Structure formats: C-alpha cells, structure tokens
Biopython code that builds the backbone (N, CA, C, O; Angstrom):
import numpy as np
from Bio.PDB.StructureBuilder import StructureBuilder

atoms = [
    (1, "ALA", "N", (0.838, -1.193, 0.000)),
    (1, "ALA", "CA", (0.000, 0.000, 0.000)),
    (1, "ALA", "C", (0.872, 1.241, 0.000)),
    (1, "ALA", "O", (1.958, 1.247, 0.580)),
    (2, "ALA", "N", (0.403, 2.277, -0.642)),
    (2, "ALA", "CA", (1.152, 3.534, -0.709)),
    (2, "ALA", "C", (1.451, 4.072, 0.681)),
    (2, "ALA", "O", (2.468, 4.734, 0.887)),
    (3, "THR", "N", (0.570, 3.794, 1.637)),
    (3, "THR", "CA", (0.774, 4.314, 2.994)),
    (3, "THR", "C", (2.020, 3.741, 3.651)),
    (3, "THR", "O", (2.539, 4.332, 4.598)),
    (4, "ASN", "N", (2.506, 2.615, 3.177)),
    (4, "ASN", "CA", (3.696, 1.994, 3.744)),
    (4, "ASN", "C", (4.930, 2.162, 2.863)),
    (4, "ASN", "O", (5.999, 1.665, 3.217)),
    (5, "ALA", "N", (4.813, 2.845, 1.732)),
    (5, "ALA", "CA", (5.898, 2.931, 0.760)),
    (5, "ALA", "C", (6.885, 4.063, 1.022)),
    (5, "ALA", "O", (7.958, 4.090, 0.420)),
    (6, "PHE", "N", (6.547, 4.996, 1.904)),
    (6, "PHE", "CA", (7.380, 6.171, 2.123)),
    (6, "PHE", "C", (7.625, 6.388, 3.608)),
    (6, "PHE", "O", (6.762, 6.088, 4.433)),
    (7, "PRO", "N", (8.809, 6.912, 3.955)),
    (7, "PRO", "CA", (9.057, 7.234, 5.369)),
    (7, "PRO", "C", (8.079, 8.300, 5.852)),
    (7, "PRO", "O", (7.739, 9.223, 5.111)),
    (8, "GLN", "N", (7.634, 8.169, 7.086)),
    (8, "GLN", "CA", (6.694, 9.149, 7.639)),
    (8, "GLN", "C", (7.297, 10.542, 7.694)),
    (8, "GLN", "O", (6.564, 11.530, 7.753)),
    (9, "SER", "N", (8.625, 10.638, 7.675)),
    (9, "SER", "CA", (9.267, 11.951, 7.681)),
    (9, "SER", "C", (9.123, 12.658, 6.335)),
    (9, "SER", "O", (9.292, 13.875, 6.259)),
    (10, "ASP", "N", (8.812, 11.907, 5.266)),
    (10, "ASP", "CA", (8.682, 12.491, 3.929)),
    (10, "ASP", "C", (7.240, 12.722, 3.502)),
    (10, "ASP", "O", (6.943, 13.692, 2.805)),
    (11, "VAL", "N", (6.342, 11.831, 3.920)),
    (11, "VAL", "CA", (4.959, 11.867, 3.443)),
    (11, "VAL", "C", (4.013, 11.611, 4.616)),
    (11, "VAL", "O", (4.228, 10.698, 5.413)),
    (12, "LEU", "N", (2.981, 12.416, 4.708)),
    (12, "LEU", "CA", (1.952, 12.227, 5.727)),
    (12, "LEU", "C", (0.661, 11.806, 5.039)),
    (12, "LEU", "O", (0.131, 12.534, 4.199)),
    (13, "PHE", "N", (0.164, 10.640, 5.393)),
    (13, "PHE", "CA", (-1.105, 10.161, 4.865)),
    (13, "PHE", "C", (-2.179, 10.395, 5.912)),
    (13, "PHE", "O", (-2.025, 10.006, 7.070)),
    (14, "VAL", "N", (-3.262, 11.029, 5.502)),
    (14, "VAL", "CA", (-4.405, 11.236, 6.381)),
    (14, "VAL", "C", (-5.642, 10.775, 5.623)),
    (14, "VAL", "O", (-5.979, 11.321, 4.572)),
    (15, "ALA", "N", (-6.305, 9.780, 6.158)),
    (15, "ALA", "CA", (-7.555, 9.320, 5.566)),
    (15, "ALA", "C", (-8.689, 10.104, 6.213)),
    (15, "ALA", "O", (-8.668, 10.368, 7.415)),
    (16, "VAL", "N", (-9.657, 10.464, 5.421)),
    (16, "VAL", "CA", (-10.847, 11.127, 5.952)),
    (16, "VAL", "C", (-12.010, 10.184, 5.707)),
    (16, "VAL", "O", (-12.350, 9.877, 4.564)),
    (17, "ASN", "N", (-12.612, 9.731, 6.787)),
    (17, "ASN", "CA", (-13.713, 8.791, 6.680)),
    (17, "ASN", "C", (-15.031, 9.545, 6.717)),
    (17, "ASN", "O", (-15.237, 10.431, 7.546)),
    (18, "LEU", "N", (-15.903, 9.182, 5.819)),
    (18, "LEU", "CA", (-17.180, 9.875, 5.682)),
    (18, "LEU", "C", (-18.290, 9.136, 6.416)),
    (18, "LEU", "O", (-18.753, 8.088, 5.965)),
    (19, "GLN", "N", (-18.709, 9.679, 7.536)),
    (19, "GLN", "CA", (-19.922, 9.295, 8.257)),
    (19, "GLN", "C", (-19.973, 7.849, 8.743)),
    (19, "GLN", "O", (-21.046, 7.246, 8.756)),
    (20, "GLU", "N", (-18.826, 7.280, 9.145)),
    (20, "GLU", "CA", (-18.823, 5.972, 9.791)),
    (20, "GLU", "C", (-18.310, 6.137, 11.217)),
    (20, "GLU", "O", (-17.737, 7.169, 11.567)),
    (21, "THR", "N", (-18.519, 5.118, 12.029)),
    (21, "THR", "CA", (-18.091, 5.188, 13.423)),
    (21, "THR", "C", (-16.598, 4.869, 13.536)),
    (21, "THR", "O", (-16.003, 4.281, 12.633)),
    (22, "SER", "N", (-16.014, 5.266, 14.652)),
    (22, "SER", "CA", (-14.597, 4.979, 14.873)),
    (22, "SER", "C", (-14.346, 3.471, 14.938)),
    (22, "SER", "O", (-13.285, 3.012, 14.517)),
    (23, "ASP", "N", (-15.293, 2.697, 15.453)),
    (23, "ASP", "CA", (-15.140, 1.239, 15.483)),
    (23, "ASP", "C", (-15.113, 0.654, 14.075)),
    (23, "ASP", "O", (-14.315, -0.240, 13.793)),
    (24, "GLN", "N", (-15.970, 1.144, 13.195)),
    (24, "GLN", "CA", (-15.980, 0.675, 11.806)),
    (24, "GLN", "C", (-14.657, 1.005, 11.121)),
    (24, "GLN", "O", (-14.112, 0.182, 10.385)),
    (25, "VAL", "N", (-14.149, 2.197, 11.361)),
    (25, "VAL", "CA", (-12.886, 2.623, 10.756)),
    (25, "VAL", "C", (-11.735, 1.763, 11.279)),
    (25, "VAL", "O", (-10.904, 1.296, 10.499)),
    (26, "ARG", "N", (-11.684, 1.556, 12.573)),
    (26, "ARG", "CA", (-10.622, 0.751, 13.185)),
    (26, "ARG", "C", (-10.615, -0.659, 12.593)),
    (26, "ARG", "O", (-9.552, -1.184, 12.261)),
    (27, "THR", "N", (-11.777, -1.269, 12.459)),
    (27, "THR", "CA", (-11.881, -2.613, 11.881)),
    (27, "THR", "C", (-11.372, -2.629, 10.449)),
    (27, "THR", "O", (-10.622, -3.528, 10.069)),
    (28, "PHE", "N", (-11.771, -1.646, 9.650)),
    (28, "PHE", "CA", (-11.328, -1.563, 8.258)),
    (28, "PHE", "C", (-9.806, -1.444, 8.177)),
    (28, "PHE", "O", (-9.172, -2.144, 7.387)),
    (29, "LEU", "N", (-9.216, -0.564, 8.988)),
    (29, "LEU", "CA", (-7.769, -0.373, 8.969)),
    (29, "LEU", "C", (-7.040, -1.659, 9.333)),
    (29, "LEU", "O", (-6.018, -1.988, 8.729)),
    (30, "GLN", "N", (-7.555, -2.382, 10.308)),
    (30, "GLN", "CA", (-6.939, -3.651, 10.705)),
    (30, "GLN", "C", (-7.054, -4.686, 9.595)),
    (30, "GLN", "O", (-6.086, -5.387, 9.301)),
    (31, "GLU", "N", (-8.221, -4.789, 8.979)),
    (31, "GLU", "CA", (-8.436, -5.771, 7.907)),
    (31, "GLU", "C", (-7.536, -5.503, 6.712)),
    (31, "GLU", "O", (-7.070, -6.443, 6.067)),
    (32, "LYS", "N", (-7.284, -4.236, 6.406)),
    (32, "LYS", "CA", (-6.482, -3.856, 5.237)),
    (32, "LYS", "C", (-5.010, -3.614, 5.576)),
    (32, "LYS", "O", (-4.220, -3.268, 4.697)),
    (33, "SER", "N", (-4.642, -3.794, 6.840)),
    (33, "SER", "CA", (-3.270, -3.562, 7.310)),
    (33, "SER", "C", (-2.774, -2.166, 6.944)),
    (33, "SER", "O", (-1.648, -1.996, 6.477)),
    (34, "LEU", "N", (-3.622, -1.183, 7.161)),
    (34, "LEU", "CA", (-3.266, 0.204, 6.870)),
    (34, "LEU", "C", (-2.850, 0.903, 8.151)),
    (34, "LEU", "O", (-3.445, 0.704, 9.210)),
    (35, "ASP", "N", (-1.820, 1.722, 8.034)),
    (35, "ASP", "CA", (-1.323, 2.469, 9.183)),
    (35, "ASP", "C", (-1.250, 3.943, 8.799)),
    (35, "ASP", "O", (-0.243, 4.414, 8.272)),
    (36, "CYS", "N", (-2.328, 4.652, 9.071)),
    (36, "CYS", "CA", (-2.344, 6.085, 8.777)),
    (36, "CYS", "C", (-3.321, 6.773, 9.724)),
    (36, "CYS", "O", (-4.191, 6.142, 10.324)),
    (37, "ALA", "N", (-3.149, 8.070, 9.835)),
    (37, "ALA", "CA", (-4.073, 8.859, 10.651)),
    (37, "ALA", "C", (-5.427, 8.907, 9.954)),
    (37, "ALA", "O", (-5.501, 8.916, 8.726)),
    (38, "VAL", "N", (-6.486, 8.938, 10.737)),
    (38, "VAL", "CA", (-7.835, 9.008, 10.170)),
    (38, "VAL", "C", (-8.618, 10.111, 10.870)),
    (38, "VAL", "O", (-8.708, 10.152, 12.097)),
    (39, "ALA", "N", (-9.177, 10.996, 10.068)),
    (39, "ALA", "CA", (-10.091, 12.017, 10.579)),
    (39, "ALA", "C", (-11.509, 11.555, 10.267)),
    (39, "ALA", "O", (-11.781, 11.062, 9.172)),
    (40, "LEU", "N", (-12.396, 11.713, 11.217)),
    (40, "LEU", "CA", (-13.790, 11.314, 11.012)),
    (40, "LEU", "C", (-14.595, 12.531, 10.577)),
    (40, "LEU", "O", (-14.671, 13.529, 11.294)),
    (41, "ASP", "N", (-15.191, 12.437, 9.401)),
    (41, "ASP", "CA", (-16.009, 13.525, 8.853)),
    (41, "ASP", "C", (-17.472, 13.158, 9.069)),
    (41, "ASP", "O", (-18.172, 12.765, 8.136)),
    (42, "ARG", "N", (-17.911, 13.289, 10.290)),
    (42, "ARG", "CA", (-19.271, 12.853, 10.636)),
    (42, "ARG", "C", (-20.348, 13.688, 9.964)),
    (42, "ARG", "O", (-21.421, 13.171, 9.653)),
    (43, "SER", "N", (-20.087, 14.965, 9.735)),
    (43, "SER", "CA", (-21.100, 15.845, 9.147)),
    (43, "SER", "C", (-21.032, 15.889, 7.624)),
    (43, "SER", "O", (-21.982, 16.332, 6.978)),
    (44, "GLY", "N", (-19.922, 15.436, 7.043)),
    (44, "GLY", "CA", (-19.762, 15.517, 5.592)),
    (44, "GLY", "C", (-19.187, 16.843, 5.126)),
    (44, "GLY", "O", (-19.103, 17.076, 3.920)),
    (45, "SER", "N", (-18.790, 17.719, 6.041)),
    (45, "SER", "CA", (-18.305, 19.046, 5.649)),
    (45, "SER", "C", (-16.953, 18.991, 4.941)),
    (45, "SER", "O", (-16.706, 19.778, 4.027)),
    (46, "VAL", "N", (-16.075, 18.074, 5.350)),
    (46, "VAL", "CA", (-14.777, 17.952, 4.678)),
    (46, "VAL", "C", (-14.986, 17.418, 3.264)),
    (46, "VAL", "O", (-14.362, 17.900, 2.318)),
    (47, "ALA", "N", (-15.854, 16.434, 3.121)),
    (47, "ALA", "CA", (-16.163, 15.894, 1.793)),
    (47, "ALA", "C", (-16.712, 16.986, 0.884)),
    (47, "ALA", "O", (-16.372, 17.042, -0.298)),
    (48, "ALA", "N", (-17.551, 17.845, 1.425)),
    (48, "ALA", "CA", (-18.111, 18.943, 0.629)),
    (48, "ALA", "C", (-17.018, 19.917, 0.209)),
    (48, "ALA", "O", (-17.013, 20.388, -0.928)),
    (49, "GLN", "N", (-16.090, 20.224, 1.115)),
    (49, "GLN", "CA", (-15.011, 21.168, 0.798)),
    (49, "GLN", "C", (-14.120, 20.647, -0.324)),
    (49, "GLN", "O", (-13.660, 21.419, -1.165)),
    (50, "PHE", "N", (-13.878, 19.344, -0.337)),
    (50, "PHE", "CA", (-13.027, 18.755, -1.362)),
    (50, "PHE", "C", (-13.816, 18.308, -2.592)),
    (50, "PHE", "O", (-13.235, 17.742, -3.518)),
    (51, "GLY", "N", (-15.111, 18.548, -2.619)),
    (51, "GLY", "CA", (-15.920, 18.203, -3.782)),
    (51, "GLY", "C", (-16.004, 16.713, -4.037)),
    (51, "GLY", "O", (-15.977, 16.277, -5.188)),
    (52, "VAL", "N", (-16.105, 15.931, -2.983)),
    (52, "VAL", "CA", (-16.144, 14.478, -3.137)),
    (52, "VAL", "C", (-17.382, 14.077, -3.922)),
    (52, "VAL", "O", (-18.511, 14.398, -3.552)),
    (53, "SER", "N", (-17.132, 13.357, -5.032)),
    (53, "SER", "CA", (-18.232, 12.914, -5.882)),
    (53, "SER", "C", (-18.283, 11.398, -5.987)),
    (53, "SER", "O", (-19.211, 10.847, -6.579)),
    (54, "GLY", "N", (-17.305, 10.729, -5.424)),
    (54, "GLY", "CA", (-17.248, 9.276, -5.449)),
    (54, "GLY", "C", (-16.234, 8.807, -4.423)),
    (54, "GLY", "O", (-15.417, 9.589, -3.937)),
    (55, "ILE", "N", (-16.293, 7.533, -4.101)),
    (55, "ILE", "CA", (-15.389, 6.970, -3.108)),
    (55, "ILE", "C", (-14.694, 5.766, -3.730)),
    (55, "ILE", "O", (-15.359, 4.950, -4.370)),
    (56, "PRO", "N", (-13.388, 5.626, -3.566)),
    (56, "PRO", "CA", (-12.506, 6.543, -2.855)),
    (56, "PRO", "C", (-12.252, 7.825, -3.646)),
    (56, "PRO", "O", (-12.347, 7.857, -4.873)),
    (57, "HIS", "N", (-11.935, 8.849, -2.919)),
    (57, "HIS", "CA", (-11.624, 10.164, -3.493)),
    (57, "HIS", "C", (-10.265, 10.557, -2.921)),
    (57, "HIS", "O", (-10.160, 10.910, -1.747)),
    (58, "THR", "N", (-9.240, 10.495, -3.744)),
    (58, "THR", "CA", (-7.877, 10.739, -3.289)),
    (58, "THR", "C", (-7.442, 12.131, -3.699)),
    (58, "THR", "O", (-7.543, 12.505, -4.868)),
    (59, "VAL", "N", (-6.957, 12.897, -2.731)),
    (59, "VAL", "CA", (-6.439, 14.239, -2.982)),
    (59, "VAL", "C", (-5.017, 14.269, -2.450)),
    (59, "VAL", "O", (-4.778, 13.956, -1.284)),
    (60, "VAL", "N", (-4.071, 14.646, -3.305)),
    (60, "VAL", "CA", (-2.678, 14.767, -2.888)),
    (60, "VAL", "C", (-2.344, 16.243, -2.820)),
    (60, "VAL", "O", (-2.421, 16.962, -3.816)),
    (61, "LEU", "N", (-1.968, 16.685, -1.617)),
    (61, "LEU", "CA", (-1.576, 18.076, -1.411)),
    (61, "LEU", "C", (-0.063, 18.160, -1.363)),
    (61, "LEU", "O", (0.596, 17.350, -0.712)),
    (62, "GLY", "N", (0.480, 19.147, -2.060)),
    (62, "GLY", "CA", (1.916, 19.389, -2.013)),
    (62, "GLY", "C", (2.225, 20.498, -1.034)),
    (62, "GLY", "O", (1.382, 20.898, -0.231)),
    (63, "HIS", "N", (3.449, 20.985, -1.114)),
    (63, "HIS", "CA", (3.867, 22.090, -0.249)),
    (63, "HIS", "C", (2.957, 23.286, -0.459)),
    (63, "HIS", "O", (2.550, 23.578, -1.584)),
    (64, "GLY", "N", (2.644, 23.966, 0.611)),
    (64, "GLY", "CA", (1.799, 25.148, 0.526)),
    (64, "GLY", "C", (0.327, 24.835, 0.361)),
    (64, "GLY", "O", (-0.473, 25.741, 0.124)),
    (65, "GLY", "N", (-0.052, 23.554, 0.482)),
    (65, "GLY", "CA", (-1.457, 23.191, 0.366)),
    (65, "GLY", "C", (-1.977, 23.161, -1.054)),
    (65, "GLY", "O", (-3.190, 23.155, -1.263)),
    (66, "ILE", "N", (-1.084, 23.142, -2.044)),
    (66, "ILE", "CA", (-1.510, 23.079, -3.445)),
    (66, "ILE", "C", (-1.995, 21.669, -3.764)),
    (66, "ILE", "O", (-1.314, 20.688, -3.465)),
    (67, "VAL", "N", (-3.167, 21.575, -4.367)),
    (67, "VAL", "CA", (-3.689, 20.277, -4.794)),
    (67, "VAL", "C", (-2.892, 19.841, -6.018)),
    (67, "VAL", "O", (-2.950, 20.478, -7.070)),
    (68, "GLU", "N", (-2.159, 18.763, -5.871)),
    (68, "GLU", "CA", (-1.303, 18.263, -6.948)),
    (68, "GLU", "C", (-1.992, 17.194, -7.787)),
    (68, "GLU", "O", (-1.749, 17.098, -8.990)),
    (69, "LYS", "N", (-2.842, 16.399, -7.167)),
    (69, "LYS", "CA", (-3.471, 15.284, -7.888)),
    (69, "LYS", "C", (-4.793, 14.938, -7.224)),
    (69, "LYS", "O", (-4.913, 14.950, -5.999)),
    (70, "ILE", "N", (-5.775, 14.631, -8.049)),
    (70, "ILE", "CA", (-7.076, 14.157, -7.575)),
    (70, "ILE", "C", (-7.425, 12.902, -8.363)),
    (70, "ILE", "O", (-7.302, 12.870, -9.588)),
    (71, "LYS", "N", (-7.853, 11.887, -7.661)),
    (71, "LYS", "CA", (-8.299, 10.650, -8.309)),
    (71, "LYS", "C", (-9.594, 10.214, -7.650)),
    (71, "LYS", "O", (-9.660, 10.069, -6.429)),
    (72, "VAL", "N", (-10.616, 10.007, -8.454)),
    (72, "VAL", "CA", (-11.916, 9.579, -7.946)),
    (72, "VAL", "C", (-12.188, 8.166, -8.442)),
    (72, "VAL", "O", (-12.024, 7.862, -9.624)),
    (73, "GLY", "N", (-12.605, 7.310, -7.517)),
    (73, "GLY", "CA", (-12.946, 5.943, -7.883)),
    (73, "GLY", "C", (-11.774, 4.992, -7.703)),
    (73, "GLY", "O", (-10.646, 5.411, -7.441)),
    (74, "TYR", "N", (-12.058, 3.729, -7.845)),
    (74, "TYR", "CA", (-11.053, 2.684, -7.655)),
    (74, "TYR", "C", (-10.689, 2.069, -8.992)),
    (74, "TYR", "O", (-11.539, 1.897, -9.865)),
    (75, "HIS", "N", (-9.425, 1.741, -9.141)),
    (75, "HIS", "CA", (-8.988, 0.872, -10.226)),
    (75, "HIS", "C", (-7.783, 0.089, -9.708)),
    (75, "HIS", "O", (-7.115, 0.545, -8.780)),
    (76, "PRO", "N", (-7.493, -1.067, -10.280)),
    (76, "PRO", "CA", (-6.455, -1.946, -9.739)),
    (76, "PRO", "C", (-5.068, -1.304, -9.628)),
    (76, "PRO", "O", (-4.287, -1.687, -8.757)),
    (77, "GLN", "N", (-4.754, -0.354, -10.480)),
    (77, "GLN", "CA", (-3.440, 0.293, -10.468)),
    (77, "GLN", "C", (-3.393, 1.535, -9.582)),
    (77, "GLN", "O", (-2.373, 2.223, -9.554)),
    (78, "ALA", "N", (-4.460, 1.835, -8.864)),
    (78, "ALA", "CA", (-4.541, 3.084, -8.102)),
    (78, "ALA", "C", (-3.381, 3.249, -7.129)),
    (78, "ALA", "O", (-2.791, 4.327, -7.053)),
    (79, "GLY", "N", (-3.048, 2.210, -6.392)),
    (79, "GLY", "CA", (-1.958, 2.300, -5.425)),
    (79, "GLY", "C", (-0.624, 2.576, -6.083)),
    (79, "GLY", "O", (0.140, 3.420, -5.614)),
    (80, "LYS", "N", (-0.338, 1.874, -7.165)),
    (80, "LYS", "CA", (0.923, 2.079, -7.897)),
    (80, "LYS", "C", (0.980, 3.479, -8.498)),
    (80, "LYS", "O", (2.021, 4.135, -8.452)),
    (81, "ASP", "N", (-0.138, 3.940, -9.062)),
    (81, "ASP", "CA", (-0.182, 5.288, -9.637)),
    (81, "ASP", "C", (0.073, 6.348, -8.568)),
    (81, "ASP", "O", (0.790, 7.320, -8.806)),
    (82, "LEU", "N", (-0.517, 6.156, -7.394)),
    (82, "LEU", "CA", (-0.328, 7.097, -6.293)),
    (82, "LEU", "C", (1.132, 7.103, -5.840)),
    (82, "LEU", "O", (1.719, 8.166, -5.638)),
    (83, "GLU", "N", (1.714, 5.916, -5.681)),
    (83, "GLU", "CA", (3.122, 5.827, -5.289)),
    (83, "GLU", "C", (4.021, 6.533, -6.297)),
    (83, "GLU", "O", (4.937, 7.262, -5.916)),
    (84, "GLN", "N", (3.758, 6.315, -7.584)),
    (84, "GLN", "CA", (4.573, 6.933, -8.632)),
    (84, "GLN", "C", (4.466, 8.456, -8.579)),
    (84, "GLN", "O", (5.480, 9.149, -8.669)),
    (85, "ALA", "N", (3.262, 8.976, -8.437)),
    (85, "ALA", "CA", (3.070, 10.426, -8.382)),
    (85, "ALA", "C", (3.778, 11.024, -7.171)),
    (85, "ALA", "O", (4.434, 12.059, -7.282)),
    (86, "ILE", "N", (3.649, 10.376, -6.018)),
    (86, "ILE", "CA", (4.301, 10.888, -4.808)),
    (86, "ILE", "C", (5.815, 10.841, -4.962)),
    (86, "ILE", "O", (6.506, 11.787, -4.585)),
    (87, "GLN", "N", (6.335, 9.750, -5.511)),
    (87, "GLN", "CA", (7.785, 9.651, -5.703)),
    (87, "GLN", "C", (8.282, 10.760, -6.630)),
    (87, "GLN", "O", (9.337, 11.346, -6.387)),
    (88, "GLN", "N", (7.527, 11.048, -7.685)),
    (88, "GLN", "CA", (7.909, 12.133, -8.592)),
    (88, "GLN", "C", (7.898, 13.478, -7.873)),
    (88, "GLN", "O", (8.764, 14.318, -8.115)),
    (89, "MET", "N", (6.926, 13.687, -6.993)),
    (89, "MET", "CA", (6.880, 14.933, -6.224)),
    (89, "MET", "C", (8.097, 15.044, -5.316)),
    (89, "MET", "O", (8.695, 16.114, -5.199)),
    (90, "LEU", "N", (8.461, 13.937, -4.675)),
    (90, "LEU", "CA", (9.625, 13.938, -3.788)),
    (90, "LEU", "C", (10.924, 14.138, -4.562)),
    (90, "LEU", "O", (11.844, 14.799, -4.080)),
    (91, "ASP", "N", (10.998, 13.567, -5.762)),
    (91, "ASP", "CA", (12.199, 13.676, -6.595)),
    (91, "ASP", "C", (12.304, 15.010, -7.322)),
    (91, "ASP", "O", (13.361, 15.355, -7.849)),
    (92, "GLY", "N", (11.200, 15.761, -7.348)),
    (92, "GLY", "CA", (11.189, 17.018, -8.088)),
    (92, "GLY", "C", (10.941, 16.853, -9.573)),
    (92, "GLY", "O", (11.206, 17.769, -10.352)),
    (93, "THR", "N", (10.431, 15.687, -9.980)),
    (93, "THR", "CA", (10.161, 15.449, -11.401)),
    (93, "THR", "C", (8.674, 15.494, -11.730)),
    (93, "THR", "O", (8.286, 15.230, -12.868)),
    (94, "TRP", "N", (7.838, 15.826, -10.751)),
    (94, "TRP", "CA", (6.389, 15.896, -10.945)),
    (94, "TRP", "C", (6.061, 17.052, -11.878)),
    (94, "TRP", "O", (6.593, 18.150, -11.716)),
    (95, "ASN", "N", (5.195, 16.816, -12.847)),
    (95, "ASN", "CA", (4.794, 17.842, -13.802)),
    (95, "ASN", "C", (3.354, 18.240, -13.515)),
    (95, "ASN", "O", (2.413, 17.587, -13.966)),
    (96, "ARG", "N", (3.198, 19.312, -12.766)),
    (96, "ARG", "CA", (1.859, 19.765, -12.377)),
    (96, "ARG", "C", (1.014, 20.122, -13.600)),
    (96, "ARG", "O", (-0.209, 19.986, -13.560)),
    (97, "GLU", "N", (1.641, 20.572, -14.680)),
    (97, "GLU", "CA", (0.882, 20.977, -15.867)),
    (97, "GLU", "C", (0.111, 19.817, -16.484)),
    (97, "GLU", "O", (-0.823, 20.040, -17.253)),
    (98, "GLN", "N", (0.486, 18.592, -16.160)),
    (98, "GLN", "CA", (-0.241, 17.438, -16.689)),
    (98, "GLN", "C", (-1.550, 17.199, -15.953)),
    (98, "GLN", "O", (-2.360, 16.376, -16.379)),
    (99, "THR", "N", (-1.764, 17.909, -14.853)),
    (99, "THR", "CA", (-3.007, 17.762, -14.104)),
    (99, "THR", "C", (-3.993, 18.819, -14.556)),
    (99, "THR", "O", (-3.625, 19.781, -15.230)),
    (100, "SER", "N", (-5.231, 18.634, -14.184)),
    (100, "SER", "CA", (-6.272, 19.596, -14.530)),
    (100, "SER", "C", (-5.974, 20.946, -13.895)),
    (100, "SER", "O", (-5.592, 20.991, -12.726)),
    (101, "PRO", "N", (-6.137, 22.054, -14.626)),
    (101, "PRO", "CA", (-5.898, 23.372, -14.040)),
    (101, "PRO", "C", (-6.711, 23.615, -12.781)),
    (101, "PRO", "O", (-6.263, 24.343, -11.895)),
    (102, "SER", "N", (-7.882, 23.028, -12.679)),
    (102, "SER", "CA", (-8.715, 23.256, -11.504)),
    (102, "SER", "C", (-8.125, 22.631, -10.247)),
    (102, "SER", "O", (-8.538, 22.972, -9.139)),
    (103, "THR", "N", (-7.158, 21.711, -10.403)),
    (103, "THR", "CA", (-6.558, 21.092, -9.222)),
    (103, "THR", "C", (-5.368, 21.877, -8.702)),
    (103, "THR", "O", (-4.840, 21.548, -7.640)),
    (104, "ASN", "N", (-4.936, 22.892, -9.407)),
    (104, "ASN", "CA", (-3.741, 23.624, -9.009)),
    (104, "ASN", "C", (-4.051, 24.811, -8.115)),
    (104, "ASN", "O", (-3.391, 25.846, -8.207)),
    (105, "GLN", "N", (-5.024, 24.678, -7.271)),
    (105, "GLN", "CA", (-5.418, 25.752, -6.369)),
    (105, "GLN", "C", (-5.204, 25.308, -4.931)),
    (105, "GLN", "O", (-5.423, 24.141, -4.605)),
    (106, "PRO", "N", (-4.774, 26.234, -4.058)),
    (106, "PRO", "CA", (-4.664, 25.854, -2.649)),
    (106, "PRO", "C", (-6.044, 25.594, -2.058)),
    (106, "PRO", "O", (-7.023, 26.236, -2.439)),
    (107, "MET", "N", (-6.113, 24.655, -1.133)),
    (107, "MET", "CA", (-7.371, 24.406, -0.438)),
    (107, "MET", "C", (-7.582, 25.515, 0.576)),
    (107, "MET", "O", (-6.623, 26.035, 1.146)),
    (108, "ARG", "N", (-8.805, 25.868, 0.795)),
    (108, "ARG", "CA", (-9.140, 26.924, 1.749)),
    (108, "ARG", "C", (-9.606, 26.307, 3.055)),
    (108, "ARG", "O", (-10.105, 25.183, 3.087)),
    (109, "ASP", "N", (-9.433, 27.071, 4.145)),
    (109, "ASP", "CA", (-9.896, 26.613, 5.461)),
    (109, "ASP", "C", (-11.399, 26.586, 5.509)),
    (109, "ASP", "O", (-11.977, 26.227, 6.535)),
]
sb = StructureBuilder()
sb.init_structure("model")
sb.init_model(0)
sb.init_chain("A")
sb.init_seg("    ")
for serial, (resi, resn, name, xyz) in enumerate(atoms, 1):
    if name == "N":
        sb.init_residue(resn, " ", resi, " ")
    sb.init_atom(name, np.array(xyz, "f"), 0.0, 1.0, " ", f" {name:<3s}", serial, name[0])
structure = sb.get_structure()
C-alpha cells in the first residue's frame, strides 16, 4: 500500500472517513493492514469542501497546500499510480501541468 511505501518523515497520509463510526474505521484499517491517521467527517463538511463525488476520493496536497493530484474511484493500479506520483513529487520530477488546471489551487480553510 502507498501508505507503507514512504518514510513518515517524507509523506503524511491522512484518511478522511465519511460518516462511519470509529469502530468501523478501526476494523477496516486492521483488515487492510493500513497504518495512517484518520479524521472522522461525521457531518460531511470535509467531503463537501473537497468536492467528493465518489469513493474513494484521493487528494494529494503538495507544499503550501496546493492540490497536486485528484483521483476519484477505484482501479487496480490506483496504489501504484499514487506511489509513482508521490515519488515524482519527492524527486522534483512531478509535472503539475499534466493535471487539470482546476486542481492547481490551494485548499481553503
């Protein structure tokens, strides 16, 4: 999983769970062997801020809170694609121009 592919000193993964209980989230993390911080979005306000239209909805933020990549939905290569994009960001070879212009905006509080 991408969450285990990078040192925690380089990349911070935060999952935002939409309207489930902490027990449900804990069980899911254990079943999938995931080790990341999880914020509970009980009201759906975080999902609304990020324009979540499907699940999973992956948002990669770079330095300064710039949205570098957005991926909606699941596909078998999703984890590998995410790892590759993050590695390119860390290496300085990421090409932001290849992403949608609408994703190149800082997120607001």
